[in-house]
Structures are given as C-alpha cells and as structure tokens.
N, C-alpha and C positions, 0 to 999 in steps of 0.2 A: 500722387493721390489728390483728388479734387477737394475743394473746400467742403462740399456736401459730405464726402466720405470721411473727412476729418471730424466733422461735427457728429456724424452718426457713430464714429468710433468712440468719441468721448462719451456719448450717451449710452452706448451699448457695450461693445467689445472691450473697451478699457474704462468702463465707468469707475470713477475714482472711489466711490463708496462701496459698491457691490462687487466689483471685480478686483480692484487694486487695494482695497481696504486702507486708503490713505485718509489722514485727518479724521480719525474715528472719534476722538474726544469731543469735538464740537458737534459731531453727528449725534452723539448721545445727549450732550448738555443742552443744546438749543432746540431740539426737535420735539418739544412737548405739544406743539400744534403746527398746523400747516403754515400759518402766517409767519412765525419765527423762522421756519425753514426757508421760506421764500425770501424774506428780507436778508438773511445771511447769505443765501444763494446769490442774490443780486449783487451783493458786495463782492463775493468771490468771483463772479463772472467779470466784473469791472476790473478788479485787481489782476486776475489771471490774464485777461486780454492785454491790458496796458503793460504789464510786466513782460509778457511774451514779446510784444512789439518793441519794447525798450531793449530787451536782451538781444533780439534779432538785429536791431539797428546798430548796436554797439559790439556785436560779436567779434569783429575784427580788431577791436581796440582793447578788449578785456584779456589781461594775461591770465593764464590757467591757474597760477599760484594764488591769485587774489579774487578769483571769480566768485567764490561763495560770499565773500565780504561785499563785493559789488552788487551781487544779486540781492543780498539782504537789504542793502541801502535802497535799491530800486523798489523792492517790494514795500519797504517801510514808507517810501515817498507816496506811492499810490494808495496805500492803506490810509495814510494821513489825509489824503485828498478825499477819499470816499467817506471817511469818518466825519470830516468837517461838513461835507455836502449833506449827508444824511442827518447829522445833528442840527443843521440849519433849516432844512426843508421838511424833515419828518421827525420832529422832536419827540412826539409821543411814542411812535413806533421804535425810534432809535433807542430810547431808554431800555427797551426790552432785550436788545441784542448788542448794545454798545460794547460790553466787555469782550464779546466774541469777535466783533469786527476788529478791535485792536489786536486780537490774537492771530488774525489772518497772517501777520508777519511771519509766524512760525508754522503755518500750515504746510505740511509736506507736499501737498499737491501743487502748490504754486512754484516752489523752487525746483521740484522734480521736473516740471514741464519746461522750465527755463533751461535746465541742465541737459535734459534728454532730447529736447526738440528745438526750442527757439534759438539756442546758441549755435545750432548747426544748419538752420534753414532761413530763407528769405522772409521778408515782412508778411506777405500775404498768407503763405501757409502757416506761419506762426500765429497770425491773427485767428485763423479758423481753428487751429489746434487749441488755442486758448479759449475760444468760444465754445468748442465742443466739450472740453474738460470742465469748464465753468458751468455749462448747462447740465452736464452729467452730474456734477456735484449738487447743483440745485435740485435736480430731479430726485436724486437720492434722499436729500434732506426733506423734500416735500412728501415723498412716499412714506418715509418713516414718521414724519409729523402727522400725516393723515391717519395712519393706523393707531398711533399713540393717542391722538386727540379723540378719535372715535371710541376706542376701547377704554381709555382712561377717564374721559369726562363725558362720554355720550354725545359729543358735539363734533361738528365738522365746519370749519371756517367760521366758528362762533355760533352756528345755528344748532339748537338742541334737537337732536334726531332721536335719541333713545329715551329721554326723560329720566335717565338714571346714569350712574357711573359703574358700569359692569366690572371693570378690572382696574381699580385705582392705581395698582402697582405699575401700570403701563406708563404713567407720567412721571414715575420715579426712575432714577438711573438704571436700576436692575431691569426694569421693563424696557428701557431703551436698548440695552444690550440684547435682550431676548428678541425684540422686534427686528433689530438689524440682522441678527443671525437667521431669523425666519425668512425675512425678505431676501437676504443674500442667497439662501438655499434655493428659493423659488426662482430668483433672477438667473442664477447660474444654470439651473435645470432647464429653464426655457431656452437660454442661449445655446446650451449644449444640443438641445433638440433641433435648434436652427442651424447647427453646424459651425458655430463660432468657437467652440472649444475652450481651452483654458486661457487665462490672461497671459500676456507675454512675459517672458522671463525678465526680471529686473524691474517689474512694475512697482515693487515695494520700496525702492530706493528713495 
C-alpha cells in the first residue's frame, strides 16, 4: 500500500472518529469550536507520527511482554515534547486545550496504531500510517467543531454568521454526542455508497 493510500485510508476508510470510534471523550470535550479541534488535531498528528516512527524503529528490540509499557513511555515522551512546544510558542491557544494535550498519552488511537501497524512495518509506511490516522482524527474533530460552533453559538472560526445562538445545547456535552452520532451516520452512509463498506474488524482495540 502506497503512502497516499495509507493517508486516504486514515482519512476515510478507517477514520478514527467516524469509522473506528476511538478516543471519543476528547472528541466531545474539546470540539466546541473549529479552532480547538484543529489545535488538538495538530498535537495528535505530531504524537501519532513520531510514536509510529519510534515504534517501527524499535520493533525488533521490544519484547512482547513489555510492549505496552514501552509504547506508553514513547507516547508520553512525544506528548511532553508537543506540550512544551505549544506552551512556549502558542501560550494563549494552548491554555484552551492544554488538559487534553496531556491526555493524548491515553488516547486509544495512538497506541492502537503502534500495536497494529508500526510494530510490524518499516519506517516509511509507519510514517504515512501515522500521518493518515492523525489527519483523520483532526478532520473528525474539525467537522464536529464546525457543526457545534455554528449551531451552538452561531459562529464559524469566530465570525458571527447567524447573529443568534440557535441551539445552545450543541456546545454542551449532550450536543457533542448528538453531533458525533449524526456526522458518523452521514459519513458511513456516504462511504457505503462509495463501496468502502464496514470498518475493518479489530478497529476498536
């Protein structure tokens, strides 16, 4: 599978949010607007790519019995790196998503790709797999954030479009679950019509 195919797979056929339903708590908590979804998505892309590369590079040296511990240490290292980078260079924006960046350590999407793909493949495919999955996660967060921001506050990217707040519940957790379910249904219906079918077995691990 080429690098382009791996990226498209992460965006569409195995989208972490809409197809595999991984790391749904941050998808609800942080996506009250597009900006927050984008910022957390950028952090996840960085951590996913670097964790995949590290797991791939060390795959022949990691014993099966301790692999989860090693993977967690790897993820924590890269999360600490992006946490400090964003805190130093984007302090105002960082304050809005700092808690969720720290929680990337326990995001199921990160460790699942290390386990299912990076630990079994060379560096370059692992890089593209991480990039595809990270971008797929970012895409999901931004889509959810766009709908919630528009319907909940009448704005998009901070610009007032409606002049009112039509459905304030959309920026509350209950609205987040509703939007995710709605978008998931649309996403999977479209992909089914495109012939991509159901997500692969084992995607929820």
